[in-house]
Backbone and ligand atoms as CSV (ligand in chain L), in Angstrom:
chain,resi,resn,atom,element,x,y,z
A,1,MET,N,N,67.890,84.560,113.606
A,1,MET,CA,C,69.022,84.688,112.688
A,1,MET,C,C,70.155,85.466,113.342
A,2,LYS,N,N,71.349,85.039,113.090
A,2,LYS,CA,C,72.513,85.696,113.681
A,2,LYS,C,C,72.752,87.044,113.017
A,3,LYS,N,N,73.106,87.995,113.833
A,3,LYS,CA,C,73.348,89.325,113.295
A,3,LYS,C,C,74.751,89.413,112.683
A,4,ILE,N,N,74.835,89.998,111.525
A,4,ILE,CA,C,76.158,90.180,110.913
A,4,ILE,C,C,76.713,91.525,111.355
A,5,HIS,N,N,77.888,91.479,111.936
A,5,HIS,CA,C,78.485,92.721,112.424
A,5,HIS,C,C,79.247,93.427,111.313
A,6,PHE,N,N,79.301,94.717,111.460
A,6,PHE,CA,C,79.996,95.521,110.453
A,6,PHE,C,C,81.450,95.083,110.284
A,7,TYR,N,N,82.089,94.773,111.438
A,7,TYR,CA,C,83.511,94.438,111.333
A,7,TYR,C,C,83.731,93.158,110.543
A,8,GLN,N,N,82.740,92.254,110.564
A,8,GLN,CA,C,82.888,91.014,109.792
A,8,GLN,C,C,82.901,91.334,108.296
A,9,ILE,N,N,82.038,92.253,107.906
A,9,ILE,CA,C,82.017,92.672,106.499
A,9,ILE,C,C,83.320,93.384,106.154
A,10,ALA,N,N,83.801,94.201,107.072
A,10,ALA,CA,C,85.041,94.943,106.827
A,10,ALA,C,C,86.214,93.983,106.624
A,11,VAL,N,N,86.259,92.936,107.441
A,11,VAL,CA,C,87.345,91.950,107.317
A,11,VAL,C,C,87.265,91.261,105.961
A,12,LEU,N,N,86.064,90.876,105.572
A,12,LEU,CA,C,85.889,90.221,104.268
A,12,LEU,C,C,86.311,91.141,103.131
A,13,LEU,N,N,85.884,92.390,103.222
A,13,LEU,CA,C,86.236,93.369,102.194
A,13,LEU,C,C,87.749,93.541,102.104
A,14,ALA,N,N,88.399,93.620,103.260
A,14,ALA,CA,C,89.848,93.806,103.291
A,14,ALA,C,C,90.538,92.608,102.648
A,15,LEU,N,N,90.053,91.411,102.956
A,15,LEU,CA,C,90.644,90.200,102.380
A,15,LEU,C,C,90.485,90.193,100.866
A,16,TRP,N,N,89.290,90.586,100.433
A,16,TRP,CA,C,89.026,90.598,99.005
A,16,TRP,C,C,89.937,91.596,98.298
A,17,LEU,N,N,90.111,92.773,98.921
A,17,LEU,CA,C,90.958,93.816,98.349
A,17,LEU,C,C,92.388,93.330,98.196
A,18,VAL,N,N,92.920,92.743,99.261
A,18,VAL,CA,C,94.291,92.245,99.239
A,18,VAL,C,C,94.451,91.241,98.114
A,19,LYS,N,N,93.447,90.367,97.972
A,19,LYS,CA,C,93.507,89.331,96.941
A,19,LYS,C,C,93.469,89.961,95.541
A,20,SER,N,N,92.578,90.923,95.348
A,20,SER,CA,C,92.416,91.458,93.996
A,20,SER,C,C,93.552,92.389,93.594
A,21,ILE,N,N,94.205,93.008,94.560
A,21,ILE,CA,C,95.344,93.859,94.214
A,21,ILE,C,C,96.537,92.979,93.851
A,22,GLY,N,N,96.474,91.735,94.261
A,22,GLY,CA,C,97.522,90.817,93.858
A,22,GLY,C,C,98.696,90.769,94.820
A,23,VAL,N,N,98.445,90.969,96.106
A,23,VAL,CA,C,99.492,90.747,97.093
A,23,VAL,C,C,99.557,89.239,97.309
A,24,ALA,N,N,100.405,88.605,96.542
A,24,ALA,CA,C,100.446,87.146,96.567
A,24,ALA,C,C,101.817,86.665,96.975
A,25,THR,N,N,101.875,85.471,97.429
A,25,THR,CA,C,103.167,84.860,97.709
A,25,THR,C,C,103.389,83.762,96.683
A,26,ALA,N,N,104.640,83.388,96.531
A,26,ALA,CA,C,104.997,82.381,95.539
A,26,ALA,C,C,104.237,81.084,95.787
A,27,ALA,N,N,103.885,80.838,97.036
A,27,ALA,CA,C,103.223,79.586,97.390
A,27,ALA,C,C,101.869,79.444,96.691
A,28,ASP,N,N,101.322,80.570,96.197
A,28,ASP,CA,C,100.024,80.518,95.537
A,28,ASP,C,C,100.079,79.849,94.163
A,29,LEU,N,N,101.257,79.748,93.588
A,29,LEU,CA,C,101.352,79.202,92.236
A,29,LEU,C,C,101.621,77.702,92.279
A,30,SER,N,N,100.999,76.990,91.361
A,30,SER,CA,C,101.205,75.543,91.291
A,30,SER,C,C,102.605,75.252,90.751
A,31,ALA,N,N,103.076,74.052,91.002
A,31,ALA,CA,C,104.401,73.664,90.528
A,31,ALA,C,C,104.475,73.733,89.007
A,32,SER,N,N,103.380,73.357,88.333
A,32,SER,CA,C,103.436,73.359,86.871
A,32,SER,C,C,103.477,74.794,86.341
A,33,ARG,N,N,102.765,75.704,87.032
A,33,ARG,CA,C,102.812,77.106,86.603
A,33,ARG,C,C,104.213,77.673,86.820
A,34,ARG,N,N,104.837,77.305,87.933
A,34,ARG,CA,C,106.193,77.801,88.200
A,34,ARG,C,C,107.158,77.293,87.135
A,35,ALA,N,N,106.972,76.049,86.704
A,35,ALA,CA,C,107.837,75.490,85.662
A,35,ALA,C,C,107.624,76.241,84.350
A,36,GLU,N,N,106.362,76.564,84.054
A,36,GLU,CA,C,106.066,77.323,82.834
A,36,GLU,C,C,106.744,78.691,82.869
A,37,LEU,N,N,106.677,79.336,84.030
A,37,LEU,CA,C,107.265,80.673,84.156
A,37,LEU,C,C,108.782,80.608,84.055
A,38,ASP,N,N,109.365,79.547,84.615
A,38,ASP,CA,C,110.802,79.385,84.510
A,38,ASP,C,C,111.210,79.242,83.047
A,39,ASN,N,N,110.367,78.521,82.312
A,39,ASN,CA,C,110.621,78.321,80.902
A,39,ASN,C,C,110.503,79.646,80.133
A,40,LEU,N,N,109.487,80.414,80.491
A,40,LEU,CA,C,109.292,81.735,79.886
A,40,LEU,C,C,110.518,82.620,80.128
A,41,LEU,N,N,111.021,82.541,81.353
A,41,LEU,CA,C,112.178,83.346,81.736
A,41,LEU,C,C,113.368,83.021,80.843
A,42,LYS,N,N,113.531,81.735,80.583
A,42,LYS,CA,C,114.666,81.302,79.771
A,42,LYS,C,C,114.438,81.648,78.294
A,43,GLN,N,N,113.254,81.279,77.775
A,43,GLN,CA,C,112.995,81.427,76.343
A,43,GLN,C,C,112.702,82.867,75.932
A,44,ASP,N,N,111.752,83.490,76.614
A,44,ASP,CA,C,111.299,84.820,76.186
A,44,ASP,C,C,112.146,85.934,76.782
A,45,CYS,N,N,112.249,85.957,78.095
A,45,CYS,CA,C,113.064,86.996,78.729
A,45,CYS,C,C,114.514,86.795,78.302
A,46,GLY,N,N,114.905,85.497,78.193
A,46,GLY,CA,C,116.282,85.170,77.829
A,46,GLY,C,C,116.670,85.650,76.440
A,47,SER,N,N,115.675,85.818,75.551
A,47,SER,CA,C,116.012,86.264,74.202
A,47,SER,C,C,116.607,87.665,74.236
A,48,CYS,N,N,116.284,88.444,75.225
A,48,CYS,CA,C,116.881,89.780,75.357
A,48,CYS,C,C,117.900,89.855,76.495
A,49,HIS,N,N,117.590,89.162,77.591
A,49,HIS,CA,C,118.449,89.290,78.777
A,49,HIS,C,C,119.528,88.217,78.821
A,50,GLY,N,N,119.569,87.369,77.787
A,50,GLY,CA,C,120.550,86.283,77.753
A,50,GLY,C,C,119.971,85.020,78.355
A,51,LEU,N,N,120.325,83.896,77.777
A,51,LEU,CA,C,119.783,82.601,78.205
A,51,LEU,C,C,120.048,82.358,79.692
A,52,THR,N,N,121.181,82.816,80.184
A,52,THR,CA,C,121.487,82.642,81.604
A,52,THR,C,C,121.245,83.944,82.374
A,53,LEU,N,N,120.529,84.886,81.724
A,53,LEU,CA,C,120.127,86.160,82.324
A,53,LEU,C,C,121.310,87.057,82.690
A,54,LYS,N,N,122.439,86.796,82.030
A,54,LYS,CA,C,123.620,87.609,82.350
A,54,LYS,C,C,123.722,88.833,81.446
A,55,GLY,N,N,122.681,89.042,80.626
A,55,GLY,CA,C,122.659,90.249,79.810
A,55,GLY,C,C,122.814,89.956,78.332
A,56,GLY,N,N,122.250,90.839,77.523
A,56,GLY,CA,C,122.293,90.724,76.077
A,56,GLY,C,C,121.873,92.086,75.565
A,57,LEU,N,N,120.768,92.101,74.809
A,57,LEU,CA,C,120.173,93.389,74.437
A,57,LEU,C,C,119.685,94.099,75.708
A,58,GLY,N,N,119.105,93.311,76.618
A,58,GLY,CA,C,118.670,93.842,77.915
A,58,GLY,C,C,119.760,93.637,78.955
A,59,PRO,N,N,119.666,94.358,80.075
A,59,PRO,CA,C,120.692,94.261,81.118
A,59,PRO,C,C,120.639,92.917,81.835
A,60,PRO,N,N,121.705,92.547,82.543
A,60,PRO,CA,C,121.686,91.294,83.310
A,60,PRO,C,C,120.596,91.321,84.372
A,61,LEU,N,N,119.987,90.143,84.620
A,61,LEU,CA,C,118.942,90.044,85.644
A,61,LEU,C,C,119.394,89.097,86.749
A,62,THR,N,N,120.653,89.138,87.069
A,62,THR,CA,C,121.177,88.297,88.150
A,62,THR,C,C,120.896,88.990,89.488
A,63,PRO,N,N,120.892,88.232,90.594
A,63,PRO,CA,C,120.658,88.850,91.905
A,63,PRO,C,C,121.667,89.958,92.204
A,64,GLU,N,N,122.912,89.784,91.752
A,64,GLU,CA,C,123.936,90.809,91.992
A,64,GLU,C,C,123.551,92.102,91.271
A,65,ALA,N,N,123.160,91.955,89.989
A,65,ALA,CA,C,122.810,93.130,89.194
A,65,ALA,C,C,121.563,93.822,89.742
A,66,LEU,N,N,120.681,93.033,90.392
A,66,LEU,CA,C,119.410,93.589,90.866
A,66,LEU,C,C,119.419,93.857,92.369
A,67,ALA,N,N,120.616,93.840,92.952
A,67,ALA,CA,C,120.735,93.944,94.411
A,67,ALA,C,C,120.001,95.158,94.984
A,68,ASP,N,N,120.068,96.293,94.300
A,68,ASP,CA,C,119.439,97.497,94.862
A,68,ASP,C,C,118.012,97.724,94.341
A,69,ARG,N,N,117.450,96.725,93.681
A,69,ARG,CA,C,116.068,96.839,93.198
A,69,ARG,C,C,115.149,96.036,94.108
A,70,SER,N,N,114.016,96.611,94.477
A,70,SER,CA,C,113.054,95.878,95.298
A,70,SER,C,C,112.221,94.953,94.407
A,71,VAL,N,N,111.627,93.931,95.048
A,71,VAL,CA,C,110.728,93.030,94.322
A,71,VAL,C,C,109.598,93.847,93.685
A,72,ALA,N,N,109.109,94.846,94.430
A,72,ALA,CA,C,108.001,95.663,93.926
A,72,ALA,C,C,108.402,96.422,92.655
A,73,LEU,N,N,109.612,96.959,92.653
A,73,LEU,CA,C,110.077,97.702,91.482
A,73,LEU,C,C,110.249,96.766,90.285
A,74,LEU,N,N,110.805,95.581,90.544
A,74,LEU,CA,C,110.983,94.612,89.456
A,74,LEU,C,C,109.627,94.204,88.890
A,75,ALA,N,N,108.675,93.936,89.797
A,75,ALA,CA,C,107.338,93.529,89.352
A,75,ALA,C,C,106.711,94.635,88.502
A,76,GLU,N,N,106.929,95.871,88.934
A,76,GLU,CA,C,106.411,97.034,88.201
A,76,GLU,C,C,107.000,97.087,86.785
A,77,THR,N,N,108.299,96.884,86.697
A,77,THR,CA,C,108.971,96.909,85.390
A,77,THR,C,C,108.480,95.779,84.497
A,78,ILE,N,N,108.318,94.577,85.091
A,78,ILE,CA,C,107.866,93.438,84.292
A,78,ILE,C,C,106.426,93.685,83.808
A,79,ALA,N,N,105.591,94.212,84.669
A,79,ALA,CA,C,104.185,94.424,84.312
A,79,ALA,C,C,104.026,95.495,83.232
A,80,HIS,N,N,104.783,96.595,83.363
A,80,HIS,CA,C,104.545,97.739,82.485
A,80,HIS,C,C,105.622,97.945,81.440
A,81,GLY,N,N,106.735,97.229,81.550
A,81,GLY,CA,C,107.829,97.437,80.623
A,81,GLY,C,C,108.477,98.792,80.881
A,82,ARG,N,N,109.411,99.155,80.011
A,82,ARG,CA,C,109.998,100.503,80.078
A,82,ARG,C,C,109.620,101.182,78.774
A,83,PRO,N,N,108.777,102.181,78.841
A,83,PRO,CA,C,108.182,102.787,77.651
A,83,PRO,C,C,109.190,103.264,76.616
A,84,ASP,N,N,110.360,103.720,77.048
A,84,ASP,CA,C,111.294,104.316,76.084
A,84,ASP,C,C,112.201,103.314,75.397
A,85,ASN,N,N,112.113,102.036,75.765
A,85,ASN,CA,C,113.026,101.097,75.103
A,85,ASN,C,C,112.404,99.722,74.907
A,86,ALA,N,N,113.261,98.737,74.671
A,86,ALA,CA,C,112.797,97.431,74.198
A,86,ALA,C,C,112.069,96.589,75.250
A,87,MET,N,N,112.179,96.925,76.520
A,87,MET,CA,C,111.544,96.088,77.544
A,87,MET,C,C,110.018,96.149,77.399
A,88,PRO,N,N,109.392,95.025,76.982
A,88,PRO,CA,C,107.952,95.053,76.734
A,88,PRO,C,C,107.140,94.885,78.016
A,89,PRO,N,N,105.891,95.350,78.030
A,89,PRO,CA,C,105.017,95.128,79.185
A,89,PRO,C,C,104.454,93.702,79.158
A,90,TRP,N,N,104.522,93.002,80.300
A,90,TRP,CA,C,104.026,91.630,80.350
A,90,TRP,C,C,102.687,91.543,81.066
A,91,GLY,N,N,102.232,92.693,81.559
A,91,GLY,CA,C,100.949,92.735,82.260
A,91,GLY,C,C,99.788,92.127,81.479
A,92,PRO,N,N,99.730,92.375,80.156
A,92,PRO,CA,C,98.610,91.813,79.393
A,92,PRO,C,C,98.678,90.287,79.272
A,93,LEU,N,N,99.863,89.705,79.468
A,93,LEU,CA,C,100.031,88.265,79.252
A,93,LEU,C,C,100.077,87.447,80.534
A,94,LEU,N,N,100.510,88.082,81.627
A,94,LEU,CA,C,100.729,87.338,82.866
A,94,LEU,C,C,99.856,87.897,83.976
A,95,SER,N,N,99.511,87.045,84.938
A,95,SER,CA,C,98.723,87.516,86.077
A,95,SER,C,C,99.639,88.243,87.058
A,96,ALA,N,N,99.036,88.970,87.985
A,96,ALA,CA,C,99.815,89.669,89.010
A,96,ALA,C,C,100.627,88.669,89.829
A,97,ASP,N,N,100.053,87.492,90.095
A,97,ASP,CA,C,100.767,86.451,90.845
A,97,ASP,C,C,101.988,85.963,90.073
A,98,ASP,N,N,101.787,85.749,88.759
A,98,ASP,CA,C,102.898,85.306,87.907
A,98,ASP,C,C,104.053,86.312,87.985
A,99,ILE,N,N,103.695,87.583,87.845
A,99,ILE,CA,C,104.708,88.637,87.795
A,99,ILE,C,C,105.439,88.759,89.119
A,100,HIS,N,N,104.664,88.658,90.202
A,100,HIS,CA,C,105.281,88.728,91.530
A,100,HIS,C,C,106.248,87.549,91.718
A,101,TRP,N,N,105.834,86.384,91.260
A,101,TRP,CA,C,106.692,85.203,91.391
A,101,TRP,C,C,107.980,85.396,90.592
A,102,LEU,N,N,107.851,85.916,89.365
A,102,LEU,CA,C,109.030,86.148,88.520
A,102,LEU,C,C,109.998,87.128,89.198
A,103,ALA,N,N,109.442,88.198,89.776
A,103,ALA,CA,C,110.293,89.197,90.429
A,103,ALA,C,C,111.052,88.573,91.608
A,104,GLU,N,N,110.345,87.757,92.399
A,104,GLU,CA,C,111.009,87.081,93.528
A,104,GLU,C,C,112.036,86.074,93.031
A,105,ARG,N,N,111.686,85.425,91.955
A,105,ARG,CA,C,112.559,84.409,91.366
A,105,ARG,C,C,113.880,85.054,90.903
A,106,LEU,N,N,113.774,86.262,90.321
A,106,LEU,CA,C,114.980,86.967,89.870
A,106,LEU,C,C,115.843,87.366,91.060
A,107,LYS,N,N,115.193,87.824,92.138
A,107,LYS,CA,C,115.946,88.232,93.326
A,107,LYS,C,C,116.636,87.032,93.977
A,108,ARG,N,N,115.954,85.865,93.960
A,108,ARG,CA,C,116.546,84.646,94.539
A,108,ARG,C,C,117.680,84.125,93.675
A,109,GLY,N,N,117.489,84.282,92.337
A,109,GLY,CA,C,118.531,83.888,91.410
A,109,GLY,C,C,118.836,82.414,91.350
A,110,GLU,N,N,117.810,81.584,91.399
A,110,GLU,CA,C,118.056,80.162,91.193
A,110,GLU,C,C,118.543,79.972,89.764
A,111,PRO,N,N,119.376,78.980,89.542
A,111,PRO,CA,C,119.825,78.760,88.170
A,111,PRO,C,C,118.640,78.429,87.284
A,112,VAL,N,N,118.615,79.002,86.098
A,112,VAL,CA,C,117.539,78.694,85.168
A,112,VAL,C,C,117.788,77.283,84.632
A,113,PRO,N,N,116.828,76.358,84.785
A,113,PRO,CA,C,117.056,74.973,84.389
A,113,PRO,C,C,117.213,74.830,82.881
L,1,LIG,C1,C,112.610,92.657,73.564
L,1,LIG,C2,C,113.643,92.552,74.574
L,1,LIG,C3,C,113.243,92.234,75.999
L,1,LIG,C4,C,112.468,91.173,76.452
L,1,LIG,C5,C,111.796,90.077,75.641
L,1,LIG,C6,C,112.447,91.289,77.907
L,1,LIG,N1,N,113.169,92.383,78.303
L,1,LIG,FE1,FE,113.425,93.014,80.239
L,1,LIG,N2,N,114.457,94.638,79.576
L,1,LIG,C7,C,114.822,94.883,78.251
L,1,LIG,C8,C,115.601,96.098,78.203
L,1,LIG,C9,C,116.207,96.732,76.947
L,1,LIG,C10,C,115.689,96.581,79.545
L,1,LIG,C11,C,116.418,97.832,80.040
L,1,LIG,C12,C,115.421,98.892,80.399
L,1,LIG,C13,C,116.102,100.177,80.831
L,1,LIG,O1,O,117.304,100.328,80.637
L,1,LIG,O2,O,115.385,101.026,81.357
L,1,LIG,C14,C,114.969,95.632,80.379
L,1,LIG,C15,C,114.810,95.750,81.742
L,1,LIG,C16,C,114.259,94.788,82.566
L,1,LIG,C17,C,114.206,94.858,84.000
L,1,LIG,C18,C,114.711,96.012,84.860
L,1,LIG,C19,C,116.143,95.752,85.237
L,1,LIG,C20,C,116.688,96.845,86.079
L,1,LIG,O3,O,117.908,96.891,86.178
L,1,LIG,O4,O,115.921,97.629,86.651
L,1,LIG,C21,C,113.610,93.724,84.442
L,1,LIG,C22,C,113.327,93.335,85.882
L,1,LIG,C23,C,113.288,92.943,83.279
L,1,LIG,N3,N,113.683,93.616,82.151
L,1,LIG,C24,C,112.674,91.721,83.335
L,1,LIG,C25,C,112.238,91.019,82.216
L,1,LIG,C26,C,111.475,89.799,82.286
L,1,LIG,C27,C,111.092,89.082,83.569
L,1,LIG,C28,C,111.193,89.449,81.004
L,1,LIG,C29,C,110.362,88.268,80.535
L,1,LIG,C30,C,109.052,88.098,81.143
L,1,LIG,C31,C,111.820,90.438,80.130
L,1,LIG,N4,N,112.430,91.376,80.904
L,1,LIG,C32,C,111.793,90.407,78.743
L,1,LIG,C33,C,114.494,94.106,77.157
L,1,LIG,C34,C,113.675,92.982,77.182
């Protein structure tokens, strides 16, 4: 039987950790999931941030408005909300991959279809 080396286990563990912490790229999401999230952005996020994300009850979420915010910070805000005001936490409803995709999507600023 082939001997399993410690480093092989370490590599597997590291891969598993990266996966479970949710370091994901947009490529991990299916096209249909991306369409669903785009719709969520327009319908749900848009109810506060404006249908075109230019602001409403919530601040604008355009790339210009978010220029000095990192993807990580945006993802953090989307996941946990802002406790002192209307921004709700989406962590209970969306996966880490979903949230990461949304944060990147906001930074890219594609027009909401
Ligand atoms: C009920 C209203 C409401 C909904 C729905 C809502 N937001 Fe917000 N959001 C806010 C408010 C108000 C703020 C401002 C928080 C602050 O000033 O600290 C905010 C802030 C943010 C910020 C931080 C902006 C910045 O300048 O740092 C991001 C990112 C964001 N929202 C994304 C989203 C996304 C994505 C969704 C949908 C998944 C969403 N929001 C849905 C009200 C809402």
